[in-house]
Each structure stands twice: as C-alpha cells, then as structure tokens.
C-alpha positions in Angstrom: 113.6 207.0 133.4 111.6 204.2 132.7 109.5 204.2 135.9 108.9 208.3 134.9 107.2 206.8 131.7 105.3 204.4 133.2 103.8 207.0 135.6 103.1 209.5 132.7 101.5 206.7 130.7 99.1 205.7 133.7 98.6 209.5 134.4 97.5 209.9 130.8 95.7 207.1 129.9 92.5 207.8 131.7 92.4 211.4 129.9 92.7 209.4 126.1 89.7 207.5 127.0 87.7 210.6 127.2 88.8 212.3 123.9 86.3 213.2 121.7 86.2 214.6 118.0 85.1 218.2 117.2 86.0 221.4 116.5 88.5 220.7 113.7 91.0 219.4 116.4 93.8 217.0 115.9 92.8 213.2 115.6 90.1 212.6 118.1 91.2 215.0 121.0 90.1 218.6 119.9 91.7 220.3 123.1 95.3 219.5 121.9 95.7 222.7 121.0 94.7 224.2 124.3 97.2 222.2 125.8 99.9 222.1 123.6 102.0 225.0 125.3 101.7 223.2 128.8 103.1 219.7 127.2 105.9 221.6 125.3 107.1 223.4 128.8 106.9 219.7 130.5 108.9 218.4 127.7 111.5 221.4 128.0 111.9 220.8 131.7 112.1 217.0 131.4 114.9 217.7 128.5 116.7 220.0 131.0 116.5 217.7 134.0 118.1 214.9 132.0 120.6 217.2 130.3 121.5 218.0 134.2 121.9 214.7 135.5 124.1 213.7 132.4 126.5 216.6 132.7 127.1 216.4 136.5 
C-alpha cells in the first residue's frame, strides 16, 4: 500500500504546483469542486479493493 501512496503522491504533486486561486474555490485550487466526484469514486474503489483483499 505504501507504494501506491508514493505513486499517487508523485502523480498528484505536479498538479498541485499549478493550483491557482479564483472563482470562490476551496483554498488555492478552485477546480476542486469539479474533481470532487471523481476523487470520491477513486476513494470508494480503493476502499473496496482494500476490503476485498482483507476478506479473502
């Protein structure tokens, strides 16, 4: 799991560098609300994978 977290951090870090304020968004990244459904879906899929691995 630590490899996955390292990979996810590596992939997401460049996008954080380009974050910019505006349009009343959360913090400096105003596209968060556009991406929230996709992020929630990824979190649910990840939790399902972890659950499935632990219940074999």
